[in-house]
C-alpha positions as MATLAB code, in Angstrom:
seq = 'XXXXXXXXXXXXXXXXXXXXXXXXXXXXXXXXXXXXXXXXXXXXXXXXXXXXXXXXXXXXXXXXXXXXXXXXXXXXXXXXXXXXXXXXXXXXXXXXXXXXXXXXXXXXXXXXXX';
ca = [
       0.000    0.000    0.000;
       2.961    2.350    0.516;
       3.625    2.370   -3.224;
       0.085    3.688   -3.739;
       0.648    6.451   -1.187;
       3.997    7.306   -2.786;
       2.362    7.383   -6.216;
      -0.365    9.684   -4.909;
       2.286   11.944   -3.383;
       4.105   12.063   -6.721;
       0.833   13.044   -8.405;
       0.375   16.053   -6.138;
       3.815   17.320   -7.092;
       3.385   17.050  -10.867;
       0.978   18.578  -13.310;
      -1.460   15.878  -14.326;
      -3.141   17.202  -17.438;
      -2.241   19.400  -20.337;
      -3.401   20.141  -23.842;
      -1.219   19.963  -26.920;
      -1.732   19.661  -30.676;
      -3.075   16.123  -30.214;
      -5.622   17.115  -27.561;
      -5.856   16.548  -23.833;
      -3.239   14.366  -22.211;
      -2.250   13.310  -18.736;
       1.222   13.477  -17.322;
       2.039   11.067  -14.520;
       5.370   10.635  -12.812;
       7.371    7.583  -13.831;
       6.751    6.104  -10.379;
       2.982    6.524  -10.728;
       3.029    4.999  -14.218;
       5.038    2.050  -12.932;
       2.591    1.522  -10.068;
      -0.447    1.672  -12.343;
       1.103   -0.593  -14.986;
       2.114   -3.135  -12.329;
      -1.429   -3.195  -10.961;
      -2.894   -3.556  -14.435;
      -0.472   -6.365  -15.255;
      -1.647   -8.239  -12.156;
      -5.265   -7.662  -13.173;
      -4.496   -8.911  -16.671;
      -3.051  -12.070  -15.153;
      -6.135  -12.501  -12.981;
      -8.360  -12.223  -16.049;
      -6.326  -14.882  -17.862;
      -6.707  -17.018  -14.739;
     -10.485  -16.641  -14.793;
     -10.535  -17.562  -18.467;
      -8.588  -20.704  -17.617;
     -10.963  -21.491  -14.764;
     -13.924  -21.304  -17.124;
     -12.166  -23.472  -19.708;
     -11.543  -26.067  -16.957;
     -15.175  -25.957  -15.783;
     -14.204  -24.631  -12.344;
     -17.048  -24.332   -9.841;
     -19.021  -21.140  -10.564;
     -18.717  -19.736   -7.049;
     -14.916  -19.907   -7.267;
     -14.951  -18.077  -10.601;
     -17.317  -15.433   -9.263;
     -15.019  -14.840   -6.291;
     -12.120  -14.244   -8.666;
     -14.227  -11.848  -10.730;
     -15.042   -9.950   -7.544;
     -11.329   -9.673   -6.762;
     -10.663   -8.343  -10.266;
     -13.396   -5.730   -9.898;
     -11.915   -4.613   -6.570;
      -8.467   -4.356   -8.139;
      -9.821   -2.256  -11.026;
     -11.611   -0.019   -8.537;
      -8.284    0.489   -6.782;
      -6.657    1.629  -10.021;
      -9.598    3.968  -10.648;
      -9.377    5.445   -7.146;
      -5.659    6.076   -7.533;
      -6.182    7.842  -10.868;
      -9.151    9.809   -9.557;
      -7.284   11.066   -6.512;
      -4.310   12.156   -8.605;
      -6.632   13.844  -11.089;
      -8.470   15.728   -8.371;
      -5.291   16.790   -6.569;
      -3.679   18.172   -9.698;
      -5.733   18.610  -12.868;
      -9.005   19.601  -11.213;
      -7.389   22.000   -8.753;
      -5.303   23.596  -11.511;
      -8.292   24.121  -13.774;
     -10.401   25.599  -10.979;
      -7.544   27.960  -10.076;
      -7.446   29.002  -13.737;
     -11.177   29.800  -13.527;
     -12.299   26.781  -15.537;
     -15.261   25.614  -13.443;
     -16.500   23.339  -16.245;
     -14.073   20.793  -14.811;
     -16.571   20.204  -11.979;
     -19.251   18.983  -14.411;
     -16.669   16.817  -16.170;
     -15.561   15.343  -12.845;
     -19.132   14.633  -11.748;
     -19.826   12.751  -14.994;
     -16.671   10.717  -14.517;
     -17.473    9.868  -10.896;
     -20.992    8.824  -11.899;
     -19.528    6.432  -14.476;
     -17.121    4.994  -11.895;
     -19.945    4.396   -9.424;
     -22.170    2.440  -11.821;
];
């Protein structure tokens, strides 16, 4: 869990979002990227494991428990990204007078909570 806290700390010290010729982009520290990629790699492995369980006709309850674990892991990645976004991008845009970011954030949170 300390790597998540460190990644969040890194996010607060770096600008998260910017716009260039290609559109809006995020900028995450290398440490944050590494943390997120490592988590996603584990999730990817869990998904392959569930696929294998289904191919082997594993008991449904066991498969469902693994799916629940995957959903929790994805929620963790989403929470980490959301916190970094709020601590940097959202604050920056509000300070610049761009209050439309609040509506954007509310839409995003609503999607995450579905």
